[in-house]
MARTI-269004 format. One record per atom (N, C-alpha, C): residue in one letter; z, x, y. Coordinates in steps of 0.05 Angstrom, whole numbers, plus 32768, in hexadecimal, padded with zeros to 4 digits. Layout:
// residues N
AZXY...
This chain:
// residues 243
M880F88448146M87F488428152M87F28826815FR87E788258177R87E4880C8186R87C688068186L87BF87ED817DL87A387E68179L879B87CD8188A878287CC8191A877687B3819AA875C87B0818BI8758879A817DI87418796816CI8732877D8175D87198780817CD8708876A8185D86F287668170I86F487508161I86E18749814CI86CD87358157G86B5873E815DG86A1872D8169G868D87238154N86798715815DN8665870B814AN86548722813ES864F8737814DS863D874C8144S864C8766813EY8661876C814DY866F8786814AY868D8782814CV869B87968141V86B887988145V86BE87B08157K86CF87AC816BK86D887C2817CK86F687C78174W86FB87E0816DW871587E88162W872087FD8175A873387F68186A873D8808819BA875988128195I875D882C8197I877888378196I8782883A81B3L879A883081B8L87A5882E81D3L87BC884281D7Q87BE884C81EFQ87D6885981F8Q87E0884A8210G87F5883B820DG87FC88288222G87E688138222N87DA880E8239N87C487FB823BN87A9880A823DQ87A98824823AQ87918834823DQ878488398222V876A88378221V875B883C8208V8757885A8206I8761886681F0I875D888281EBI8748888781D6S8741887281C7S872C887581B2S8720885A81ADL8705885881ABL86F8883F81A6L86E388438191D86E48833817CD86D188348166D86C388198165V86A988198163V869988008162V868A88008147F868C87EB8138F868087EB811DF867A87CE8116E866A87CA8100E866487B080F6E867C87A380E8P867E878980E8P8695877B80DCP8699878280BET8684878980B0T868787908093T869887A8808FH869B87B980A3H86AB87D180A1H86C987CD80A6L86D087B580AFL86EC87AF80B7L870087B380A0P86FB87AA8087P870E87AE8072P871587CC806EV870287DD8070V870787FA806CV871988058083K871387FC809CK8724880580B2K874187FC80AFI874587E480A5I876087D980A1I876D87E9808BR875E87ED8075R876A87FB805ER877388178065N876588248078N876C8840807FN878388428093L878D882B809CL87A4882C80AEL87BD8835809FD87CC884780ACD87E5885180A0D87FC883E80A6P880788308092P881D881D8098P8836882A80A3L8838884480A1L8850885280ACL884C885C80C8A8835885580D4A882F885F80EFA883B884D8105G884A883880FEG885588268111G884088168120N882C880C8111N881687FF811DN881E87E4812AT881587E18143T881687C78150T87FA87C2815CG87F387A9815EG87D887A38169G87D38786816EI87BC87818179I87B387668180I879687638177I878F874B816DI877587468162I8769872D816FS875187318179S8741871A8182S87298718816FT872487008165T870E86FD8153T86FF86E28158V86E586E38158V86D586CB815AV86CD86C1813EK86D586D08129K86CF86C9810EK86E986C18100A86E786B080ECA86FE86AA80DBA870386C180C8L871A86CE80CAL872086E580B9L872886DC809DH871F86EA8089H872886E4806DH874686E8806BP875486D7805DP877186DA805AP877986F58050S876987028040S8770871C8035S87718731804CL875F872F8060L875F87418076L8778873D8087I877F8724808CI8797871E809BI87B08729808DA87B187258073A87C887308064A87C9874E8065A87B1875B8063A87B087788064A87BA8783807EL87B287768094L87BB877E80AEL87D9877C80B1R87E4876680A7R8801876280AAR881187768099E880487808084E881187958074E881187B08083K87FF87B38096K87FB87CD80A4K880B87CF80BEG881687B980C7G882587BA80E1G8829879F80ECQ8831879E8106Q883687858114Q881E877F8125F880F876A811DF87F78763812CF87F887478136L87EF8744814FL87EE872A815DL87D18720815BF87CE87088150F87B386FC814FF87B086E98167L879F86F18179L879C86E28192L879086C6818ED879E86B18198D879286978198D879D868881B1S8797866E81B2S879E865F81CAS87BC865C81CEK87CC866281BAK87E9865F81BCK87F7867A81C4T87E8868F81C4T87F386A981CBT87FA86AB81E8P881286B381F0P881886B7820CP880686CB8219I87FB86C48230I87E986D6823FI87F286D8825CP87EB86EE826AP87F486F28285P87E586E3829BI87D486D08293I87C786BF82A7I87CB86A2829EG87C7868F82B1G87C8867382AAG87AF866A829CN87B18654828DN879A8649827FN8797862C8285K878286268295K877D860A829DK876785FD828CY875E860A8277Y874985FF8266Y875385E58259K874285D08259K874B85B68250K874D85B38232S873F85C68223S874285C68206S874985E281FDP876185EC8203P8768860881FEP8766860F81E0E876985FC81CEE8767860281B2E874B860981A9T8737860381BAT871B860981B3T8712862381C2L8723862E81D2L871B864581E2L871B865E81D1G8705866D81D1G8703868581C1G8715869B81CBS872086AA81B8S873386BF81BFS872586D581CFD870B86D981CBD86FC86EC81DBD86FB86E481F8R86F886CA81FDR86F786C08219R871386C38226I872886BE8216I874386C38221I874686E08229A873F86F28216A8744870E821BA873487198232V871A87118234V8709871C8249V871387128264S871E86F98265S872886EE827ES874186FD8287V875387038274V876B8713827AV8762872F8283G874E873B8275G87458755827DG873987558299G872A874182A0G871F873F82BBG8735873C82D0N8748872B82CAN875F872782DCN876F874182E0A8770875182CCA877F876B82CEA8770877D82E2E8755877B82E3E8746878B82F6E874787808313F874787658316F874787598330F875987418330R87718744833BR8784872E833BR8782871F8356N878B87068355N878D86F6836DN877286F2837CV875C86F2836CV874286EC8378V873486D88366D872086CB8370D870E86BB835FD86FC86CE8351L86FB86CB8336L86ED86DF8326L86DC86D28311L86C286DA8310L86B086D182FCL86AA86E882E9I86AF86E582CFI86AB86FA82BCI869386F282ABV867D870282ACV866586FC829DV8665870E8285D86698702826ED866B87118255D8650870F8245C864187258245C862687258239C86278730821DG862D871F820AG862E872781EEG861B871681DDT8624871081C5T861486FE81B4T860E86E481C2C862386DA81D0C861F86C481E3C862386CE81FFL861786C08212L861C86C5822FL863386B28237K864A86BE823CK866286AE8243K866B86B5825FL866D86A08270L867786A3828BL86938697828CN86A686A68296N86C2869E8297N86CC86A182B3F86D8868B82BDF86E1868B82D9F8700868B82DAV870B869F82E8V872886A182EDV872C869E830BN873C868B8313N873F86868330N87538699833DR875586968357R876686A88367R878486A48361L878B868E8353L87A6868A834AL87AB8697832FN879886A78326N879A86B5830CN879B86A182F5E878A868D82F6E8789867882E1E876C867882D5F876A867882BBF8750867382AEF8749865682B1V8732865082BBV8729863582C0V8714862B82ABG8701863C82A5G86EC86358293G86D386458299G86BC863A8291G86A386498296G868C863C8287S867C864D827AS86648643826CS865D86568255I864E864B8242I8645865B822BI862886548226S861786698223S85FB8665821CS85F3867C8209P85DB867B81FEP85D3869081ECP85D086AB81FAG85D886C081EBG85D586DB81F6G85B886E681F2L85B486FE81FAL8599870A81FAL858C870A81DFK859A871681CBK858F871881B0K858C86FC81A3M859E86EA81A9M859C86CF819EM858386C081A8R857C86C681C1R856486B981CCR854B86C381BFF854A86DD81BAF853386E881ABF853186DC818FK854886DB8182K854886D18166K854186B38165A854A86A48178A854486878178A85268682817BL85198691818CL84FC868E818FL84ED86948175N84F786A78166N84EB86AE814DN84F1869A8137Q850A86928135Q85138681811FQ850B86648122Y8508865B813AY8502863E813FY84E486398144T84D4864E8140T84B7864A8142T84A986568129D8490864F8125D8482865A810ED847486748113K846D8679812DK845B868F8132K846686A48145L847B869E8153L848586B28167L849486C88158P848F86E1815FP849C86F88152P84B886FC815CL84C7870B814BL84E287138154L84DF872C8165V84E7872A817EV84E387408192V84FE874A819AS8500876381A2S8518876F81ADS8511878181C3V8525878A81D2V8521879D81E8V853387B581E3R852B87CC81EDR853C87E481EBR855287E381FFP856A87EC81F8P858087EC820CP857A87FC8225D856988118223D85638821823AD854A88188249Q853E8802823FQ852587F8824CQ852C87EC8267R851C87F3827BR852387EA8296R850F87D782A3D84F587DB829ED84E187CB82ACD84D487B78299F84D2879F82A2F84C4878A8292F84B2877A82A5M84998776829BM8486876782ABM848F874A82ADL848A873F82C4L8490872282C8L847C871182B9I8463871982BBI844E870982AEI844687178294G8450870C827EG844A87198264G842C8718825ED8421872F8256D840487308251D83FE872D8233N8412872A8222N840E87238206N8427871481FDT8427870B81E4T843D86F981DCT8458870881DCE8458872181D3E8472873081D3E847C873381EFN846B873B8202N8474873F821EN847C8724822BS846F870F8222S847586F5822DS849286EC8224I849886F2820BI84B386EC8201I84C886FD8210I84C287178213I84D587288221I84D9871F823ES84C38718824BS84C5870E8267S84D686F58268G84D186E28256G84E086C98256G84FE86CD8251V850486DD823DV852086E18235V852F86F1824AV852487088252V8533871A8264V8535870E8280H851D8707828BH851E86FC82A6H852C86E182A7G852A86D28292G853886B88291G855686BC8290M856086CF8281M857D86D3827FM858886DE829AV857986F182A6V858186FB82C0V858286E582D5A856D86D482D5A856C86BE82E8A858386AB82E3E858A86A682CAE85A1869582C4E85BB86A082CFI85BF86BA82CAI85D886C782D4I85D986C682F2D85C486CE82FFD85C486CE831CD85C786B28327G85B9869F831BG85BB86838324G85D786788322I85E4867E830CI85FF86738308I86138681831BI860F869B831FI862086A98333I861D869C834EN860486968356N85FF868A8370N860D866E8372R860D865F835CR861B8645835CR863986498360Y8644865D8353Y866186628357Y8667866A8374K8655867A8380K86598683839BK8658866C83AFE864A865783A8E864A863F83BAE8666863283BBI8674863483A4I868F862783A2I86A5863B83A9H86A1865483A1H86B5866983A6H86A7868183B3P86A4868083CEP8693869383DCP869B86B183D8H86B586B683D1H86BE86D283CEH86C286DA83B1V86B586CB839FV86B886D18383V86AF86EE837CK86BE86FC836DK86B687168362K86AA87118346V86978722833FV8689871E8325V868B87388315I8694873582FCI8695874B82E9I8681874682D3L8671875A82CDL865E875982B6L8669876B82A0T866B875F8288T8675876E8271T866687658258G866C87728241G865F876A8228G8649877E8221G863F877B8208G862C878E81FDG86128791820CD8609877C8219D85EF877E8228D85F387818246A860C8785824FA86128786826BA8603879D8279E860487B5826DE85F687CC827AE85D887C7827CF85CD87BA8268F85B087B48268F85A987A0827FL85BA878C8283L85B487778296L85BC877D82B2A85D1878E82B6A85DC879282D0A85C8879B82E5P85B687AE82DFP85A387B782F4P859087A182FDR858D878C82EER8579877782F4R858687608304I85A0875F8305I85AE87488312I85AF874E8330K85A7873B8340K85A6873F835DK85C1873D836AN85D3872D835FN85ED872B836BN85FE87448365P8610874C8378P862187638372P8635875C835CV8637876E8348V8649876A8332V86578784832CF866F87828320F867E87998317F8679879B82F9L866F87B282F0L866A87B682D3L868387C282C7K868F87B382B4K86A787BB82A6K86A387BA8288K86A287D0827BK869E87D0825EK86B887CA8250N86B687BD8238N86CD87B98227N86E387AA8234L86DC87958243L86F087868252L87028775823FV86F7876D8227V8707875F8214V871E8772820BI8718878B8206I872D879E81FDI874287A18213T873987A3822CT874C87A48243T875F878C8242G87548774823EG8764875C823DG8777875C8226L876E8765820FL877F876681F7L8797877881FCA8792878F8208A87A887A2820EA87BC87958221E87B387868235E87C487788247E87D587638239I87C987548227I87D7873F8219I87EB874B8205L87E4876181F9L87F6876F81E7L8810877881F6S880C8783820DS8823878C821DS883387738227F8825875E822EF883387468238F8845873A8222N883E873E8209N884E873581F3N8861874A81E8N8864875F81F8N8878877481F1N8873878181D6L8859878681D0L8852879481B7L884487AE81BD
């Protein structure tokens, strides 16, 4: 079995691959990871790659190594694009993977990948197929939580994934928070895309991550919506390392 495993802050994505194509994708909370690993058949010839933003307990790493040959993605892992980041040892494996995934979709172009997850991460890959850098700011849910946790009276607010219309002028506290968070995040994304276009007029933009489908209809700039781009990148890196 060929696997790509993306361990994020909120969820784990567990993909079974055929070649570089995803044939099955399971999304679950990190607490379920030990059970998934335990259920792997060590006789199935398992190979795989793991990207994690969390420090894995040594017992989980040992369990995975007992189940097959797994590559743990980090800054030293060979990847099919260049890396111009000035502190590669601090670069998250998810940012590496999503950049490789974006480059697999669009090669030899200036590319901005907007990853809308727990954090809002923008990653720029230039037309020479080199990761250059980007930016990190709080994601949608983190912004809602921050307003609640760092104030005495503001409530914890959320939005439905299928919710489409939000008033600009909030007529109560809850709607004011929703207006500030949603419209503020959309304005941030559009504003940064516009700044990139001033420097790289032909830049292509990919939107990915858990909140991408929610945010995409509100963004004025043209974007390509690509789900599970980290998994795409992990599959590319796995093949690049002949696993």
